[in-house]
N, CA, C and O atoms as a GROMACS GRO file, in nm:
protein
  316
    1MET      N    1  -0.084  -1.040  -0.602
    1MET     CA    2  -0.123  -0.917  -0.561
    1MET      C    3  -0.095  -0.847  -0.664
    1MET      O    4  -0.168  -0.821  -0.760
    2LEU      N    5   0.133  -0.783  -0.623
    2LEU     CA    6   0.158  -0.648  -0.648
    2LEU      C    7   0.091  -0.555  -0.810
    2LEU      O    8   0.086  -0.434  -0.833
    3THR      N    9   0.051  -0.666  -0.888
    3THR     CA   10  -0.013  -0.567  -0.956
    3THR      C   11  -0.186  -0.510  -1.028
    3THR      O   12  -0.246  -0.446  -1.114
    4GLU      N   13  -0.191  -0.613  -0.889
    4GLU     CA   14  -0.424  -0.548  -0.830
    4GLU      C   15  -0.401  -0.451  -0.799
    4GLU      O   16  -0.483  -0.360  -0.804
    5ILE      N   17  -0.294  -0.440  -0.760
    5ILE     CA   18  -0.240  -0.310  -0.640
    5ILE      C   19  -0.211  -0.152  -0.711
    5ILE      O   20  -0.246  -0.040  -0.677
    6SER      N   21  -0.146  -0.193  -0.800
    6SER     CA   22  -0.078  -0.067  -0.847
    6SER      C   23  -0.080  -0.042  -0.946
    6SER      O   24  -0.016   0.037  -1.014
    7SER      N   25  -0.204  -0.151  -0.975
    7SER     CA   26  -0.297  -0.069  -1.157
    7SER      C   27  -0.414   0.012  -1.005
    7SER      O   28  -0.498   0.096  -1.035
    8ARG      N   29  -0.401  -0.017  -0.911
    8ARG     CA   30  -0.625   0.026  -0.850
    8ARG      C   31  -0.497   0.149  -0.867
    8ARG      O   32  -0.505   0.231  -0.958
    9ILE      N   33  -0.398   0.149  -0.783
    9ILE     CA   34  -0.320   0.342  -0.730
    9ILE      C   35  -0.289   0.378  -0.890
    9ILE      O   36  -0.273   0.493  -0.931
   10LEU      N   37  -0.285   0.285  -0.954
   10LEU     CA   38  -0.263   0.408  -1.108
   10LEU      C   39  -0.316   0.513  -1.216
   10LEU      O   40  -0.286   0.609  -1.288
   11VAL      N   41  -0.471   0.375  -1.153
   11VAL     CA   42  -0.614   0.419  -1.205
   11VAL      C   43  -0.679   0.533  -1.096
   11VAL      O   44  -0.731   0.634  -1.142
   12GLU      N   45  -0.676   0.520  -1.012
   12GLU     CA   46  -0.746   0.560  -0.899
   12GLU      C   47  -0.624   0.756  -0.862
   12GLU      O   48  -0.673   0.854  -0.806
   13SER      N   49  -0.535   0.752  -0.894
   13SER     CA   50  -0.452   0.858  -0.883
   13SER      C   51  -0.339   0.873  -0.970
   13SER      O   52  -0.258   0.780  -0.962
   14ASP      N   53  -0.299   1.003  -1.086
   14ASP     CA   54  -0.242   1.062  -1.237
   14ASP      C   55  -0.064   1.029  -1.163
   14ASP      O   56   0.047   0.986  -1.195
   15SER      N   57  -0.117   1.068  -1.080
   15SER     CA   58   0.046   1.096  -0.974
   15SER      C   59   0.013   1.005  -0.828
   15SER      O   60  -0.099   1.003  -0.777
   16PRO      N   61   0.125   0.936  -0.777
   16PRO     CA   62   0.087   0.868  -0.675
   16PRO      C   63   0.134   0.861  -0.576
   16PRO      O   64   0.230   0.784  -0.578
   17THR      N   65   0.106   0.921  -0.450
   17THR     CA   66   0.166   1.018  -0.308
   17THR      C   67   0.162   0.918  -0.234
   17THR      O   68   0.091   0.825  -0.270
   18ALA      N   69   0.268   0.904  -0.057
   18ALA     CA   70   0.199   0.907   0.010
   18ALA      C   71   0.067   0.833   0.022
   18ALA      O   72   0.039   0.713   0.020
   19LYS      N   73  -0.043   1.000   0.039
   19LYS     CA   74  -0.190   1.006   0.085
   19LYS      C   75  -0.244   0.958  -0.087
   19LYS      O   76  -0.357   0.976  -0.132
   20ALA      N   77  -0.143   0.902  -0.150
   20ALA     CA   78  -0.294   0.875  -0.242
   20ALA      C   79  -0.258   0.698  -0.213
   20ALA      O   80  -0.343   0.610  -0.200
   21ILE      N   81  -0.137   0.685  -0.209
   21ILE     CA   82  -0.127   0.494  -0.198
   21ILE      C   83  -0.227   0.513  -0.077
   21ILE      O   84  -0.340   0.469  -0.058
   22ALA      N   85  -0.149   0.591  -0.006
   22ALA     CA   86  -0.275   0.510   0.154
   22ALA      C   87  -0.361   0.497   0.135
   22ALA      O   88  -0.414   0.387   0.146
   23ALA      N   89  -0.476   0.691   0.062
   23ALA     CA   90  -0.547   0.596   0.074
   23ALA      C   91  -0.575   0.547   0.008
   23ALA      O   92  -0.620   0.469   0.091
   24SER      N   93  -0.623   0.460  -0.167
   24SER     CA   94  -0.636   0.371  -0.210
   24SER      C   95  -0.580   0.220  -0.162
   24SER      O   96  -0.614   0.114  -0.214
   25ILE      N   97  -0.515   0.231  -0.083
   25ILE     CA   98  -0.502   0.076  -0.064
   25ILE      C   99  -0.602   0.092   0.088
   25ILE      O  100  -0.693   0.010   0.098
   26GLY      N  101  -0.588   0.172   0.178
   26GLY     CA  102  -0.746   0.215   0.264
   26GLY      C  103  -0.826   0.237   0.228
   26GLY      O  104  -0.880   0.327   0.292
   27ARG      N  105  -0.899   0.191   0.120
   27ARG     CA  106  -0.998   0.196   0.022
   27ARG      C  107  -1.044   0.057   0.003
   27ARG      O  108  -1.162   0.023   0.009
   28MET      N  109  -0.941  -0.024  -0.020
   28MET     CA  110  -0.905  -0.184  -0.040
   28MET      C  111  -0.904  -0.253   0.076
   28MET      O  112  -0.944  -0.369   0.064
   29ILE      N  113  -0.875  -0.225   0.171
   29ILE     CA  114  -0.893  -0.233   0.309
   29ILE      C  115  -1.048  -0.264   0.383
   29ILE      O  116  -1.095  -0.352   0.455
   30THR      N  117  -1.108  -0.111   0.307
   30THR     CA  118  -1.250  -0.149   0.425
   30THR      C  119  -1.300  -0.216   0.270
   30THR      O  120  -1.380  -0.306   0.295
   31SER      N  121  -1.295  -0.213   0.235
   31SER     CA  122  -1.504  -0.251   0.099
   31SER      C  123  -1.447  -0.418   0.115
   31SER      O  124  -1.517  -0.504   0.063
   32GLY      N  125  -1.280  -0.474   0.212
   32GLY     CA  126  -1.332  -0.632   0.198
   32GLY      C  127  -1.228  -0.614   0.038
   32GLY      O  128  -1.186  -0.729   0.026
   33GLU      N  129  -1.179  -0.543  -0.067
   33GLU     CA  130  -1.064  -0.575  -0.134
   33GLU      C  131  -0.960  -0.677  -0.094
   33GLU      O  132  -0.970  -0.798  -0.112
   34LEU      N  133  -0.916  -0.648  -0.068
   34LEU     CA  134  -0.788  -0.718   0.078
   34LEU      C  135  -0.802  -0.799   0.148
   34LEU      O  136  -0.855  -0.781   0.258
   35PRO      N  137  -0.782  -0.857   0.127
   35PRO     CA  138  -0.849  -0.984   0.296
   35PRO      C  139  -0.791  -0.956   0.349
   35PRO      O  140  -0.673  -0.940   0.319
   36VAL      N  141  -0.840  -0.934   0.453
   36VAL     CA  142  -0.779  -0.951   0.601
   36VAL      C  143  -0.694  -1.041   0.671
   36VAL      O  144  -0.745  -1.145   0.712
   37ASP      N  145  -0.513  -1.009   0.702
   37ASP     CA  146  -0.404  -1.073   0.679
   37ASP      C  147  -0.366  -1.100   0.494
   37ASP      O  148  -0.316  -1.212   0.486
   38ALA      N  149  -0.371  -1.063   0.414
   38ALA     CA  150  -0.295  -1.075   0.368
   38ALA      C  151  -0.216  -0.988   0.325
   38ALA      O  152  -0.231  -0.866   0.335
   39LYS      N  153  -0.099  -1.065   0.255
   39LYS     CA  154   0.042  -0.951   0.274
   39LYS      C  155   0.061  -0.924   0.136
   39LYS      O  156   0.052  -0.999   0.038
   40LEU      N  157   0.104  -0.737   0.151
   40LEU     CA  158   0.092  -0.670   0.145
   40LEU      C  159   0.222  -0.680   0.093
   40LEU      O  160   0.314  -0.712   0.168
   41PRO      N  161   0.250  -0.646  -0.074
   41PRO     CA  162   0.381  -0.581  -0.104
   41PRO      C  163   0.507  -0.489  -0.010
   41PRO      O  164   0.513  -0.399   0.074
   42THR      N  165   0.626  -0.608  -0.114
   42THR     CA  166   0.704  -0.438   0.012
   42THR      C  167   0.702  -0.347  -0.118
   42THR      O  168   0.672  -0.343  -0.237
   43VAL      N  169   0.784  -0.234   0.050
   43VAL     CA  170   0.815  -0.098   0.037
   43VAL      C  171   0.859  -0.071  -0.137
   43VAL      O  172   0.804   0.017  -0.203
   44ARG      N  173   1.001  -0.190  -0.209
   44ARG     CA  174   1.028  -0.221  -0.292
   44ARG      C  175   0.963  -0.235  -0.382
   44ARG      O  176   0.942  -0.159  -0.476
   45GLN      N  177   0.923  -0.341  -0.359
   45GLN     CA  178   0.874  -0.430  -0.472
   45GLN      C  179   0.721  -0.288  -0.588
   45GLN      O  180   0.671  -0.308  -0.699
   46LEU      N  181   0.704  -0.194  -0.514
   46LEU     CA  182   0.617  -0.110  -0.441
   46LEU      C  183   0.574   0.034  -0.483
   46LEU      O  184   0.496   0.130  -0.480
   47SER      N  185   0.680  -0.026  -0.522
   47SER     CA  186   0.783   0.195  -0.599
   47SER      C  187   0.855   0.163  -0.682
   47SER      O  188   0.874   0.242  -0.776
   48HIS      N  189   0.907   0.062  -0.680
   48HIS     CA  190   0.902  -0.023  -0.846
   48HIS      C  191   0.877   0.020  -0.921
   48HIS      O  192   0.920   0.113  -0.989
   49SER      N  193   0.690  -0.130  -0.921
   49SER     CA  194   0.597  -0.121  -0.960
   49SER      C  195   0.530   0.068  -0.971
   49SER      O  196   0.544   0.159  -1.054
   50LEU      N  197   0.503   0.063  -0.923
   50LEU     CA  198   0.429   0.238  -0.950
   50LEU      C  199   0.549   0.382  -0.972
   50LEU      O  200   0.535   0.504  -0.963
   51GLY      N  201   0.696   0.272  -1.010
   51GLY     CA  202   0.770   0.400  -1.062
   51GLY      C  203   0.723   0.541  -0.952
   51GLY      O  204   0.647   0.633  -0.985
   52VAL      N  205   0.795   0.526  -0.810
   52VAL     CA  206   0.796   0.645  -0.736
   52VAL      C  207   0.877   0.570  -0.640
   52VAL      O  208   0.871   0.448  -0.629
   53SER      N  209   0.994   0.689  -0.530
   53SER     CA  210   1.058   0.650  -0.400
   53SER      C  211   1.017   0.524  -0.372
   53SER      O  212   0.922   0.448  -0.396
   54PRO      N  213   1.106   0.526  -0.321
   54PRO     CA  214   1.039   0.376  -0.124
   54PRO      C  215   0.997   0.466  -0.046
   54PRO      O  216   0.894   0.472   0.021
   55THR      N  217   1.141   0.586  -0.064
   55THR     CA  218   1.037   0.682   0.101
   55THR      C  219   0.825   0.674   0.058
   55THR      O  220   0.744   0.603   0.116
   56THR      N  221   0.804   0.749  -0.029
   56THR     CA  222   0.702   0.714  -0.060
   56THR      C  223   0.595   0.615  -0.010
   56THR      O  224   0.489   0.632   0.051
   57VAL      N  225   0.682   0.466  -0.071
   57VAL     CA  226   0.584   0.430   0.012
   57VAL      C  227   0.572   0.418   0.121
   57VAL      O  228   0.466   0.415   0.185
   58SER      N  229   0.721   0.405   0.175
   58SER     CA  230   0.757   0.384   0.327
   58SER      C  231   0.631   0.484   0.432
   58SER      O  232   0.605   0.448   0.547
   59GLU      N  233   0.584   0.570   0.387
   59GLU     CA  234   0.586   0.671   0.370
   59GLU      C  235   0.373   0.665   0.420
   59GLU      O  236   0.313   0.720   0.513
   60ALA      N  237   0.338   0.603   0.343
   60ALA     CA  238   0.265   0.545   0.254
   60ALA      C  239   0.116   0.383   0.386
   60ALA      O  240   0.002   0.353   0.421
   61TRP      N  241   0.332   0.336   0.391
   61TRP     CA  242   0.221   0.259   0.497
   61TRP      C  243   0.294   0.295   0.657
   61TRP      O  244   0.253   0.219   0.745
   62GLN      N  245   0.360   0.364   0.688
   62GLN     CA  246   0.410   0.474   0.796
   62GLN      C  247   0.256   0.450   0.869
   62GLN      O  248   0.236   0.365   0.955
   63GLY      N  249   0.126   0.567   0.801
   63GLY     CA  250   0.022   0.639   0.796
   63GLY      C  251  -0.135   0.526   0.758
   63GLY      O  252  -0.256   0.549   0.766
   64LEU      N  253  -0.076   0.433   0.726
   64LEU     CA  254  -0.163   0.330   0.705
   64LEU      C  255  -0.141   0.237   0.875
   64LEU      O  256  -0.227   0.202   0.955
   65SER      N  257  -0.033   0.225   0.878
   65SER     CA  258   0.023   0.131   1.006
   65SER      C  259  -0.046   0.202   1.170
   65SER      O  260  -0.095   0.145   1.268
   66ALA      N  261  -0.013   0.378   1.135
   66ALA     CA  262  -0.036   0.486   1.270
   66ALA      C  263  -0.198   0.524   1.279
   66ALA      O  264  -0.247   0.605   1.358
   67VAL      N  265  -0.282   0.434   1.163
   67VAL     CA  266  -0.424   0.379   1.218
   67VAL      C  267  -0.511   0.227   1.211
   67VAL      O  268  -0.614   0.166   1.181
   68GLY      N  269  -0.370   0.226   1.265
   68GLY     CA  270  -0.441   0.064   1.236
   68GLY      C  271  -0.453   0.028   1.065
   68GLY      O  272  -0.559  -0.032   1.049
   69ALA      N  273  -0.432   0.033   1.027
   69ALA     CA  274  -0.513  -0.061   0.911
   69ALA      C  275  -0.497  -0.103   0.884
   69ALA      O  276  -0.585  -0.170   0.830
   70ILE      N  277  -0.320  -0.158   0.863
   70ILE     CA  278  -0.211  -0.239   0.897
   70ILE      C  279  -0.183  -0.190   0.998
   70ILE      O  280  -0.216  -0.098   1.074
   71GLU      N  281  -0.073  -0.317   0.981
   71GLU     CA  282   0.040  -0.421   1.091
   71GLU      C  283   0.151  -0.466   1.031
   71GLU      O  284   0.168  -0.547   0.940
   72THR      N  285   0.254  -0.376   1.122
   72THR     CA  286   0.398  -0.435   1.068
   72THR      C  287   0.451  -0.626   1.139
   72THR      O  288   0.475  -0.652   1.257
   73ARG      N  289   0.453  -0.705   1.043
   73ARG     CA  290   0.500  -0.825   1.157
   73ARG      C  291   0.719  -0.822   1.107
   73ARG      O  292   0.742  -0.876   0.998
   74GLY      N  293   0.785  -0.793   1.146
   74GLY     CA  294   0.860  -0.761   1.120
   74GLY      C  295   0.916  -0.817   1.000
   74GLY      O  296   0.857  -0.780   0.898
   75ARG      N  297   1.035  -0.912   0.979
   75ARG     CA  298   1.050  -0.993   0.868
   75ARG      C  299   0.923  -1.034   0.790
   75ARG      O  300   0.951  -1.088   0.683
   76ASN      N  301   0.800  -1.022   0.815
   76ASN     CA  302   0.742  -1.137   0.742
   76ASN      C  303   0.650  -0.988   0.629
   76ASN      O  304   0.584  -1.001   0.526
   77GLY      N  305   0.681  -0.882   0.694
   77GLY     CA  306   0.637  -0.821   0.596
   77GLY      C  307   0.507  -0.724   0.702
   77GLY      O  308   0.493  -0.716   0.824
   78MET      N  309   0.400  -0.638   0.543
   78MET     CA  310   0.304  -0.576   0.599
   78MET      C  311   0.216  -0.653   0.615
   78MET      O  312   0.268  -0.764   0.609
   79ARG      N  313   0.104  -0.664   0.632
   79ARG     CA  314  -0.114  -0.733   0.676
   79ARG      C  315  -0.106  -0.604   0.708
   79ARG      O  316  -0.204  -0.544   0.752
   0.00000   0.00000   0.00000
């Protein structure tokens, strides 16, 4: 899952920013490419895979959570 998400984000954006990451994940969710209730990679996993700061990925997750696209399940991760 991590490889698929990372490669998709990198294809859609030359320089992944929080907005670009959120937009890519949002499109994957609305298109059904990411199944409902799929466990998303951790902030650290995705930031390492994309070569960006964990803060950048955290901001993307916060933005998606704010609009109800994903939810935090404590120690069970983002879905």
